[in-house]
C-alpha positions as a Markdown table, in Angstrom:
| # | Residue | x | y | z |
|---|---|---|---|---|
| 1 | Unk | 42.5 | 103.5 | 99.8 |
| 2 | Unk | 45.7 | 101.9 | 100.2 |
| 3 | Unk | 48.1 | 102.9 | 103.4 |
| 4 | Unk | 51.8 | 101.6 | 103.0 |
| 5 | Unk | 53.1 | 99.0 | 105.7 |
| 6 | Unk | 55.2 | 101.9 | 107.3 |
| 7 | Unk | 52.3 | 103.8 | 107.7 |
| 8 | Unk | 50.5 | 100.4 | 109.5 |
| 9 | Unk | 53.5 | 100.1 | 111.8 |
| 10 | Unk | 53.7 | 103.5 | 113.3 |
| 11 | Unk | 49.6 | 103.5 | 113.7 |
| 12 | Unk | 50.1 | 100.3 | 115.6 |
| 13 | Unk | 52.4 | 101.2 | 117.7 |
| 14 | Unk | 50.7 | 104.3 | 119.1 |
| 15 | Unk | 48.7 | 103.5 | 122.7 |
| 16 | Unk | 51.1 | 100.3 | 122.8 |
| 17 | Unk | 54.3 | 99.6 | 124.4 |
| 18 | Unk | 57.4 | 102.2 | 124.2 |
| 19 | Unk | 59.9 | 99.6 | 126.2 |
| 20 | Unk | 59.5 | 96.3 | 127.1 |
| 21 | Unk | 61.6 | 95.9 | 130.7 |
| 22 | Unk | 61.4 | 92.3 | 132.3 |
| 23 | Unk | 58.1 | 91.8 | 129.6 |
| 24 | Unk | 56.4 | 94.5 | 131.2 |
| 25 | Unk | 55.0 | 97.3 | 128.8 |
| 26 | Unk | 56.2 | 100.6 | 129.4 |
| 27 | Unk | 54.3 | 103.7 | 128.6 |
| 28 | Unk | 56.1 | 106.6 | 128.1 |
| 29 | Unk | 54.2 | 108.8 | 125.7 |
| 30 | Unk | 57.2 | 108.1 | 123.2 |
| 31 | Unk | 55.2 | 106.5 | 120.8 |
| 32 | Unk | 52.4 | 108.6 | 120.9 |
| 33 | Unk | 54.6 | 111.6 | 119.9 |
| 34 | Unk | 56.0 | 109.9 | 117.0 |
| 35 | Unk | 52.9 | 109.2 | 115.9 |
| 36 | Unk | 51.7 | 113.0 | 115.9 |
| 37 | Unk | 54.6 | 114.3 | 114.7 |
| 38 | Unk | 54.9 | 112.5 | 111.4 |
| 39 | Unk | 52.2 | 114.5 | 109.6 |
| 40 | Unk | 51.8 | 112.2 | 106.8 |
| 41 | Unk | 50.9 | 109.1 | 109.0 |
| 42 | Unk | 48.9 | 111.0 | 111.1 |
| 43 | Unk | 46.9 | 112.6 | 108.3 |
| 44 | Unk | 45.9 | 109.1 | 107.1 |
| 45 | Unk | 45.3 | 107.7 | 110.6 |
| 46 | Unk | 43.0 | 110.4 | 111.3 |
| 47 | Unk | 41.3 | 109.8 | 107.8 |
| 48 | Unk | 40.8 | 106.2 | 108.8 |
| 49 | Unk | 39.4 | 106.9 | 112.6 |
| 50 | Unk | 37.3 | 109.8 | 111.2 |
| 51 | Unk | 35.8 | 107.1 | 108.3 |
| 52 | Unk | 35.0 | 104.6 | 111.4 |
| 53 | Unk | 33.4 | 107.2 | 113.5 |
| 54 | Unk | 31.3 | 109.1 | 110.8 |
| 55 | Unk | 28.6 | 106.4 | 110.6 |
| 56 | Unk | 26.0 | 108.6 | 108.7 |
| 57 | Unk | 28.8 | 109.2 | 105.9 |
| 58 | Unk | 27.9 | 112.9 | 106.4 |
| 59 | Unk | 31.3 | 114.2 | 106.2 |
| 60 | Unk | 31.3 | 115.7 | 109.7 |
| 61 | Unk | 31.3 | 114.0 | 113.3 |
| 62 | Unk | 27.9 | 114.4 | 115.7 |
| 63 | Unk | 28.5 | 114.4 | 119.4 |
| 64 | Unk | 27.2 | 111.1 | 119.4 |
| 65 | Unk | 29.5 | 109.7 | 117.0 |
| 66 | Unk | 32.2 | 111.4 | 118.9 |
| 67 | Unk | 31.3 | 109.8 | 122.0 |
| 68 | Unk | 32.6 | 106.4 | 121.6 |
| 69 | Unk | 36.1 | 108.0 | 120.3 |
| 70 | Unk | 36.2 | 110.0 | 123.6 |
| 71 | Unk | 35.6 | 107.3 | 125.9 |
| 72 | Unk | 38.0 | 105.1 | 124.2 |
| 73 | Unk | 41.0 | 107.5 | 124.7 |
| 74 | Unk | 42.3 | 106.4 | 128.0 |
| 75 | Unk | 41.9 | 102.7 | 127.4 |
| 76 | Unk | 43.7 | 103.4 | 124.0 |
| 77 | Unk | 46.7 | 104.2 | 125.8 |
| 78 | Unk | 46.5 | 101.2 | 128.5 |
| 79 | Unk | 45.8 | 103.6 | 131.3 |
| 80 | Unk | 43.6 | 102.8 | 134.3 |
| 81 | Unk | 40.1 | 104.3 | 134.0 |
| 82 | Unk | 40.1 | 107.9 | 134.7 |
| 83 | Unk | 39.0 | 108.3 | 138.2 |
| 84 | Unk | 40.5 | 104.9 | 139.7 |
| 85 | Unk | 44.0 | 106.2 | 140.8 |
| 86 | Unk | 44.8 | 109.8 | 141.7 |
| 87 | Unk | 48.5 | 109.3 | 141.0 |
| 88 | Unk | 47.6 | 108.5 | 137.4 |
| 89 | Unk | 44.6 | 110.9 | 136.6 |
| 90 | Unk | 47.1 | 113.7 | 136.0 |
| 91 | Unk | 47.9 | 112.1 | 132.7 |
| 92 | Unk | 44.1 | 112.9 | 131.7 |
| 93 | Unk | 44.5 | 116.5 | 132.9 |
| 94 | Unk | 47.6 | 116.9 | 131.2 |
| 95 | Unk | 45.2 | 116.2 | 127.9 |
| 96 | Unk | 42.6 | 119.1 | 128.4 |
| 97 | Unk | 44.0 | 121.8 | 130.8 |
| 98 | Unk | 41.8 | 124.1 | 132.1 |
| 99 | Unk | 39.0 | 123.0 | 134.4 |
| 100 | Unk | 40.2 | 119.4 | 133.8 |
| 101 | Unk | 43.8 | 120.5 | 135.1 |
| 102 | Unk | 42.8 | 121.8 | 138.3 |
| 103 | Unk | 39.9 | 119.5 | 139.5 |
| 104 | Unk | 39.8 | 116.1 | 140.8 |
| 105 | Unk | 37.2 | 114.9 | 138.0 |
| 106 | Unk | 35.6 | 111.6 | 137.4 |
| 107 | Unk | 35.5 | 109.9 | 133.9 |
| 108 | Unk | 32.4 | 111.1 | 133.1 |
| 109 | Unk | 33.5 | 114.7 | 133.7 |
| 110 | Unk | 36.6 | 114.2 | 131.6 |
| 111 | Unk | 34.5 | 112.8 | 128.9 |
| 112 | Unk | 32.3 | 115.6 | 129.0 |
| 113 | Unk | 35.3 | 118.1 | 128.8 |
| 114 | Unk | 37.0 | 116.4 | 125.8 |
| 115 | Unk | 33.6 | 116.6 | 123.8 |
| 116 | Unk | 33.6 | 120.2 | 124.7 |
| 117 | Unk | 37.0 | 120.6 | 123.2 |
| 118 | Unk | 35.6 | 118.9 | 120.1 |
| 119 | Unk | 32.7 | 120.9 | 119.7 |
| 120 | Unk | 33.8 | 124.0 | 121.4 |
| 121 | Unk | 30.9 | 123.9 | 124.0 |
| 122 | Unk | 28.2 | 123.5 | 121.4 |
| 123 | Unk | 26.3 | 120.6 | 120.0 |
| 124 | Unk | 27.2 | 121.4 | 116.2 |
| 125 | Unk | 29.0 | 118.8 | 113.9 |
| 126 | Unk | 32.9 | 118.7 | 113.8 |
| 127 | Unk | 34.9 | 118.6 | 110.8 |
| 128 | Unk | 37.7 | 116.3 | 110.0 |
| 129 | Unk | 40.4 | 119.3 | 110.4 |
| 130 | Unk | 38.3 | 120.1 | 113.7 |
| 131 | Unk | 38.8 | 116.4 | 115.0 |
| 132 | Unk | 42.4 | 116.1 | 113.7 |
| 133 | Unk | 43.7 | 119.3 | 115.8 |
| 134 | Unk | 41.8 | 118.5 | 118.7 |
| 135 | Unk | 42.7 | 114.8 | 118.8 |
| 136 | Unk | 46.3 | 116.0 | 118.5 |
| 137 | Unk | 46.6 | 118.2 | 121.0 |
| 138 | Unk | 44.8 | 115.8 | 123.3 |
| 139 | Unk | 47.1 | 113.1 | 122.8 |
| 140 | Unk | 50.5 | 115.4 | 123.0 |
| 141 | Unk | 49.2 | 116.4 | 126.4 |
| 142 | Unk | 48.7 | 112.8 | 127.4 |
| 143 | Unk | 52.1 | 111.8 | 126.1 |
| 144 | Unk | 53.5 | 114.8 | 127.8 |
| 145 | Unk | 52.2 | 113.3 | 131.1 |
| 146 | Unk | 53.4 | 109.7 | 130.1 |
| 147 | Unk | 56.7 | 111.3 | 129.2 |
| 148 | Unk | 57.5 | 112.7 | 133.0 |
| 149 | Unk | 55.6 | 109.6 | 134.9 |
| 150 | Unk | 55.5 | 106.6 | 132.9 |
| 151 | Unk | 53.0 | 103.9 | 133.5 |
| 152 | Unk | 54.2 | 100.3 | 133.3 |
| 153 | Unk | 52.0 | 97.7 | 132.5 |
| 154 | Unk | 52.2 | 94.4 | 134.5 |
| 155 | Unk | 51.1 | 91.3 | 133.6 |
| 156 | Unk | 50.5 | 89.5 | 136.9 |
| 157 | Unk | 50.2 | 85.8 | 136.0 |
| 158 | Unk | 51.3 | 84.0 | 139.3 |
| 159 | Unk | 54.8 | 83.8 | 138.7 |
| 160 | Unk | 56.1 | 86.4 | 141.1 |
| 161 | Unk | 53.5 | 85.1 | 143.6 |
| 162 | Unk | 54.8 | 81.7 | 143.3 |
| 163 | Unk | 58.6 | 82.7 | 143.8 |
| 164 | Unk | 57.1 | 84.6 | 146.8 |
| 165 | Unk | 55.9 | 81.4 | 148.4 |
| 166 | Unk | 59.1 | 79.4 | 147.7 |
| 167 | Unk | 61.5 | 82.0 | 148.6 |
| 168 | Unk | 63.1 | 82.4 | 151.9 |
| 169 | Unk | 61.0 | 85.5 | 152.7 |
| 170 | Unk | 57.6 | 83.7 | 153.0 |
| 171 | Unk | 57.4 | 82.9 | 156.6 |
| 172 | Unk | 58.9 | 85.9 | 158.1 |
| 173 | Unk | 56.1 | 88.2 | 155.5 |
| 174 | Unk | 53.5 | 85.7 | 156.4 |
| 175 | Unk | 54.5 | 86.2 | 160.5 |
| 176 | Unk | 53.9 | 89.9 | 159.8 |
| 177 | Unk | 50.9 | 89.5 | 158.2 |
| 178 | Unk | 49.6 | 87.4 | 160.7 |
| 179 | Unk | 50.5 | 89.9 | 163.6 |
| 180 | Unk | 48.6 | 92.5 | 161.7 |
| 181 | Unk | 45.4 | 90.3 | 161.2 |
| 182 | Unk | 45.5 | 89.2 | 164.7 |
| 183 | Unk | 45.0 | 92.8 | 165.8 |
| 184 | Unk | 42.0 | 93.8 | 163.8 |
| 185 | Unk | 40.3 | 89.9 | 162.8 |
| 186 | Unk | 38.7 | 88.2 | 165.7 |
| 187 | Unk | 36.7 | 86.0 | 163.6 |
| 188 | Unk | 37.1 | 82.7 | 161.8 |
| 189 | Unk | 40.6 | 81.8 | 159.7 |
| 190 | Unk | 38.0 | 82.5 | 156.6 |
| 191 | Unk | 37.9 | 85.8 | 157.7 |
| 192 | Unk | 41.3 | 86.4 | 158.4 |
| 193 | Unk | 42.4 | 84.9 | 154.8 |
| 194 | Unk | 40.5 | 87.3 | 153.0 |
| 195 | Unk | 42.0 | 89.9 | 155.0 |
| 196 | Unk | 45.5 | 88.3 | 154.9 |
| 197 | Unk | 45.3 | 88.2 | 151.2 |
| 198 | Unk | 44.8 | 92.0 | 151.0 |
| 199 | Unk | 47.8 | 92.7 | 152.8 |
| 200 | Unk | 50.1 | 91.0 | 150.1 |
| 201 | Unk | 51.3 | 93.6 | 147.5 |
| 202 | Unk | 52.4 | 93.8 | 144.1 |
| 203 | Unk | 55.8 | 93.3 | 145.3 |
| 204 | Unk | 54.8 | 90.1 | 146.5 |
| 205 | Unk | 53.3 | 89.3 | 143.1 |
| 206 | Unk | 49.6 | 90.0 | 144.0 |
| 207 | Unk | 47.5 | 92.2 | 142.2 |
| 208 | Unk | 45.8 | 95.0 | 143.9 |
| 209 | Unk | 42.6 | 93.9 | 145.9 |
| 210 | Unk | 39.7 | 96.1 | 144.4 |
| 211 | Unk | 36.5 | 95.0 | 143.9 |
| 212 | Unk | 37.2 | 93.2 | 140.6 |
| 213 | Unk | 39.8 | 91.2 | 142.2 |
| 214 | Unk | 37.9 | 90.6 | 145.3 |
| 215 | Unk | 34.9 | 89.3 | 143.2 |
| 216 | Unk | 36.9 | 87.5 | 140.5 |
| 217 | Unk | 39.9 | 85.8 | 142.3 |
| 218 | Unk | 39.8 | 85.9 | 146.5 |
| 219 | Unk | 35.9 | 85.2 | 146.5 |
| 220 | Unk | 35.9 | 82.1 | 144.2 |
| 221 | Unk | 39.0 | 80.8 | 145.9 |
| 222 | Unk | 37.4 | 81.0 | 149.7 |
| 223 | Unk | 34.3 | 79.6 | 148.4 |
| 224 | Unk | 35.8 | 76.6 | 146.8 |
| 225 | Unk | 37.7 | 75.6 | 150.0 |
| 226 | Unk | 36.2 | 73.1 | 152.2 |
| 227 | Unk | 33.9 | 74.8 | 155.0 |
| 228 | Unk | 35.5 | 72.8 | 157.8 |
| 229 | Unk | 39.0 | 74.1 | 156.7 |
| 230 | Unk | 38.2 | 77.8 | 157.4 |
| 231 | Unk | 36.0 | 77.4 | 160.1 |
| 232 | Unk | 38.6 | 76.7 | 162.6 |
| 233 | Unk | 39.5 | 78.7 | 165.5 |
| 234 | Unk | 42.4 | 81.7 | 164.7 |
| 235 | Unk | 46.0 | 80.7 | 165.9 |
| 236 | Unk | 49.1 | 81.0 | 164.6 |
| 237 | Unk | 49.8 | 77.5 | 163.4 |
| 238 | Unk | 46.4 | 77.0 | 161.5 |
| 239 | Unk | 47.1 | 80.5 | 160.0 |
| 240 | Unk | 50.5 | 79.9 | 158.6 |
| 241 | Unk | 49.7 | 76.4 | 157.3 |
| 242 | Unk | 46.4 | 77.8 | 155.4 |
| 243 | Unk | 47.5 | 80.9 | 154.3 |
| 244 | Unk | 50.2 | 79.2 | 152.1 |
| 245 | Unk | 47.6 | 77.1 | 150.7 |
| 246 | Unk | 45.3 | 79.4 | 150.2 |
| 247 | Unk | 48.2 | 81.8 | 148.4 |
| 248 | Unk | 49.1 | 78.6 | 146.3 |
| 249 | Unk | 45.4 | 78.9 | 144.6 |
| 250 | Unk | 45.7 | 82.5 | 144.1 |
| 251 | Unk | 48.7 | 81.4 | 141.8 |
| 252 | Unk | 46.7 | 78.9 | 140.0 |
| 253 | Unk | 43.7 | 81.2 | 139.5 |
| 254 | Unk | 46.5 | 83.8 | 138.1 |
| 255 | Unk | 48.2 | 81.3 | 136.0 |
| 256 | Unk | 44.6 | 80.5 | 134.5 |
| 257 | Unk | 43.4 | 84.2 | 134.7 |
| 258 | Unk | 46.2 | 86.8 | 134.5 |
| 259 | Unk | 45.5 | 90.4 | 135.6 |
| 260 | Unk | 46.6 | 93.4 | 134.0 |
| 261 | Unk | 47.8 | 96.0 | 136.5 |
| 262 | Unk | 49.0 | 99.5 | 136.0 |
| 263 | Unk | 52.1 | 100.6 | 137.9 |
| 264 | Unk | 52.7 | 104.2 | 138.2 |
| 265 | Unk | 55.6 | 105.9 | 140.2 |
| 266 | Unk | 55.9 | 110.0 | 140.8 |
| 267 | Unk | 59.2 | 111.7 | 142.6 |
| 268 | Unk | 58.2 | 115.2 | 143.7 |
| 269 | Unk | 62.0 | 116.7 | 144.2 |
| 270 | Unk | 61.1 | 120.2 | 143.1 |
| 271 | Unk | 62.7 | 120.3 | 139.9 |
| 272 | Unk | 59.5 | 120.7 | 137.8 |
| 273 | Unk | 59.1 | 124.2 | 140.2 |
| 274 | Unk | 62.5 | 124.9 | 139.6 |
| 275 | Unk | 62.4 | 124.6 | 135.9 |
| 276 | Unk | 59.3 | 126.8 | 136.1 |
| 277 | Unk | 60.7 | 129.5 | 138.0 |
| 278 | Unk | 63.9 | 129.7 | 135.9 |
| 279 | Unk | 61.7 | 130.4 | 132.7 |
| 280 | Unk | 60.2 | 133.9 | 133.3 |
| 281 | Unk | 58.3 | 133.7 | 129.9 |
| 282 | Unk | 56.7 | 130.8 | 131.2 |
| 283 | Unk | 56.2 | 131.4 | 134.6 |
| 284 | Unk | 54.4 | 134.6 | 134.0 |
| 285 | Unk | 52.5 | 132.9 | 131.0 |
| 286 | Unk | 51.3 | 130.5 | 133.7 |
| 287 | Unk | 50.7 | 132.8 | 136.5 |
| 288 | Unk | 48.7 | 135.1 | 134.3 |
| 289 | Unk | 46.5 | 132.0 | 133.3 |
| 290 | Unk | 46.0 | 130.6 | 137.0 |
| 291 | Unk | 45.2 | 134.6 | 138.2 |
| 292 | Unk | 42.5 | 135.2 | 135.6 |
| 293 | Unk | 40.3 | 132.4 | 136.8 |
| 294 | Unk | 40.5 | 133.5 | 140.6 |
| 295 | Unk | 37.4 | 135.9 | 141.5 |
| 296 | Unk | 37.8 | 139.4 | 142.4 |
| 297 | Unk | 36.1 | 142.2 | 144.1 |
| 298 | Unk | 34.7 | 145.4 | 142.2 |
| 299 | Unk | 38.4 | 146.8 | 142.4 |
| 300 | Unk | 40.0 | 143.8 | 140.9 |
| 301 | Unk | 41.5 | 143.0 | 144.0 |
| 302 | Unk | 41.8 | 139.0 | 145.1 |
| 303 | Unk | 41.3 | 137.2 | 148.5 |
| 304 | Unk | 44.7 | 135.4 | 149.5 |
| 305 | Unk | 42.5 | 132.4 | 150.5 |
| 306 | Unk | 42.7 | 131.7 | 146.7 |
| 307 | Unk | 46.3 | 130.9 | 146.5 |
| 308 | Unk | 45.3 | 127.4 | 147.0 |
| 309 | Unk | 43.1 | 127.5 | 144.1 |
| 310 | Unk | 45.8 | 129.3 | 142.1 |
| 311 | Unk | 48.2 | 126.7 | 142.9 |
| 312 | Unk | 46.1 | 124.1 | 142.0 |
| 313 | Unk | 45.9 | 125.6 | 138.7 |
| 314 | Unk | 49.8 | 126.0 | 138.1 |
| 315 | Unk | 50.3 | 122.5 | 139.2 |
| 316 | Unk | 50.9 | 120.7 | 136.1 |
| 317 | Unk | 53.0 | 123.1 | 135.0 |
| 318 | Unk | 55.1 | 123.0 | 138.1 |
| 319 | Unk | 55.0 | 119.1 | 138.2 |
| 320 | Unk | 53.0 | 119.0 | 141.2 |
| 321 | Unk | 50.0 | 116.7 | 142.0 |
| 322 | Unk | 46.6 | 118.3 | 142.4 |
| 323 | Unk | 45.5 | 119.6 | 146.0 |
| 324 | Unk | 44.2 | 116.4 | 147.4 |
| 325 | Unk | 45.7 | 113.7 | 145.8 |
| 326 | Unk | 49.0 | 113.3 | 147.6 |
| 327 | Unk | 48.6 | 113.6 | 151.6 |
| 328 | Unk | 52.4 | 114.3 | 152.2 |
| 329 | Unk | 52.2 | 117.2 | 149.4 |
| 330 | Unk | 49.1 | 118.4 | 151.1 |
| 331 | Unk | 50.9 | 118.8 | 154.4 |
| 332 | Unk | 53.4 | 120.9 | 152.6 |
| 333 | Unk | 51.2 | 123.1 | 150.9 |
| 334 | Unk | 49.3 | 123.8 | 154.3 |
| 335 | Unk | 52.3 | 124.8 | 156.0 |
| 336 | Unk | 53.6 | 127.1 | 153.7 |
| 337 | Unk | 50.3 | 128.8 | 153.3 |
| 338 | Unk | 49.9 | 129.0 | 157.0 |
| 339 | Unk | 53.4 | 130.5 | 157.0 |
| 340 | Unk | 52.2 | 133.5 | 154.7 |
| 341 | Unk | 49.0 | 133.7 | 156.4 |
| 342 | Unk | 47.1 | 132.5 | 153.2 |
| 343 | Unk | 43.9 | 132.7 | 155.6 |
| 344 | Unk | 44.1 | 136.1 | 157.1 |
| 345 | Unk | 40.9 | 137.0 | 154.8 |
| 346 | Unk | 43.1 | 140.2 | 153.5 |
| 347 | Unk | 42.8 | 141.2 | 150.2 |
| 348 | Unk | 46.0 | 142.2 | 147.6 |
| 349 | Unk | 46.5 | 143.6 | 144.1 |
| 350 | Unk | 47.2 | 141.2 | 141.2 |
| 351 | Unk | 50.9 | 141.6 | 141.0 |
| 352 | Unk | 51.0 | 141.1 | 144.9 |
| 353 | Unk | 49.0 | 137.7 | 144.2 |
| 354 | Unk | 51.5 | 136.7 | 141.7 |
| 355 | Unk | 54.4 | 137.9 | 144.3 |
| 356 | Unk | 53.2 | 135.4 | 146.8 |
| 357 | Unk | 52.6 | 132.7 | 144.4 |
| 358 | Unk | 56.0 | 132.9 | 143.5 |
| 359 | Unk | 57.1 | 132.5 | 147.1 |
| 360 | Unk | 54.9 | 129.7 | 147.6 |
| 361 | Unk | 56.3 | 127.9 | 144.6 |
| 362 | Unk | 59.8 | 128.4 | 146.2 |
| 363 | Unk | 59.1 | 127.5 | 149.7 |
| 364 | Unk | 57.8 | 124.3 | 148.4 |
| 365 | Unk | 60.4 | 123.5 | 146.2 |
| 366 | Unk | 62.8 | 124.1 | 149.1 |
| 367 | Unk | 61.0 | 121.6 | 151.0 |
| 368 | Unk | 61.1 | 119.0 | 148.2 |
| 369 | Unk | 64.7 | 119.7 | 147.4 |
| 370 | Unk | 65.3 | 118.7 | 151.2 |
| 371 | Unk | 62.8 | 115.9 | 151.2 |
| 372 | Unk | 61.6 | 114.2 | 148.0 |
| 373 | Unk | 58.1 | 112.8 | 148.1 |
| 374 | Unk | 58.0 | 109.3 | 146.3 |
| 375 | Unk | 54.7 | 108.1 | 145.8 |
| 376 | Unk | 53.8 | 104.7 | 144.1 |
| 377 | Unk | 50.3 | 103.5 | 142.8 |
| 378 | Unk | 49.0 | 100.2 | 141.2 |
| 379 | Unk | 45.4 | 99.7 | 139.4 |
| 380 | Unk | 44.0 | 97.2 | 138.0 |
| 381 | Unk | 42.6 | 97.4 | 134.3 |
| 382 | Unk | 39.6 | 95.2 | 134.0 |
| 383 | Unk | 39.7 | 94.8 | 130.0 |
| 384 | Unk | 42.0 | 93.0 | 128.2 |
| 385 | Unk | 44.7 | 95.2 | 126.3 |
| 386 | Unk | 44.9 | 93.6 | 123.2 |
| 387 | Unk | 41.0 | 94.1 | 122.3 |
| 388 | Unk | 40.2 | 97.2 | 124.8 |
| 389 | Unk | 40.5 | 99.7 | 122.4 |
| 390 | Unk | 40.4 | 100.3 | 118.6 |
| 391 | Unk | 40.7 | 104.1 | 118.9 |
| 392 | Unk | 44.6 | 104.1 | 118.3 |
| 393 | Unk | 44.5 | 100.8 | 115.9 |
| 394 | Unk | 44.0 | 101.5 | 112.2 |
| 395 | Unk | 40.6 | 100.6 | 110.3 |
| 396 | Unk | 41.8 | 97.6 | 108.0 |
| 397 | Unk | 41.9 | 98.5 | 104.6 |
| 398 | Unk | 42.1 | 96.2 | 101.2 |
| 399 | Unk | 44.4 | 96.7 | 98.6 |
| 400 | Unk | 42.7 | 96.5 | 95.3 |
């Protein structure tokens, strides 16, 4: 089968950069929507992927054959692994509404939910048509999350860190770090250096110090330093001298082995709630869906304490994070629920429950309009973007 150059161009764009800012890739979902929205191109794309996954060539995909594609979805889009960052996990939740939208689930549970969407919870095989419909829904859901909260893919190659070392703020920032280290570390200069490096941020040009960065960047650098240089007593002068030397080594390490970081920023200012409250049809539909999953007694009444559960269910539609993901938001939610006495043990009928939900959303909106919450996160992507996934790239074809 031969595909046009336009087809290949469109398929190659999905999951790749939507925009380039300062050399960094910005994933905003627009290319995914462009791919899914072009019926002819998406159909060709699905044909390629289906043939690639259908190992036994029986025209259907078994659960085993689907698993690689499901596990590949986030990686294909250049996202951090599911479960590694609460601030970007909501994008996975957008993909599969229902349980996944209201629970802080790990990657395994996300994959299980996606498989259930494909197979409808059964162990049966999946036709090409079913594969196309569900894959479209999942990609559109992820694109929706990326449109609202774009993810910037940073290539940290030491350039920004070198600029920081040679810049005017290095000494003052180093002194601040020294003060923080001094109050917590009483060991050798080696221990203090390890702690100090974790206090450098992405703004300085340092990747987040997760376990991978620690074992592949920080530890090798510290181990390469002479023992005598790192076993000296801890003092301000010794710290400033050695800290700059160590950071320079980090620069060289990043130049040799750049680290890819997914950066996301979210602003919760109540605008999402305002949009939902102003659309009666969407609001009623959202509340109906949330209330449907709330336990009732034999008379159909609901405990007020389940308002928290219901709020978590409507969070994606209201532009709110899952409960437990953002501390500042949790404080607002807890205060609003306390004001309406959500934990008084009383039961209400469905209409009263929905009325309370509207009040809760309205109160949260007012607080956010008065003082918005800004959250940023940085997560290391451990696989090279160019080779991490084949899900959203076309299968090579030959021209006869």
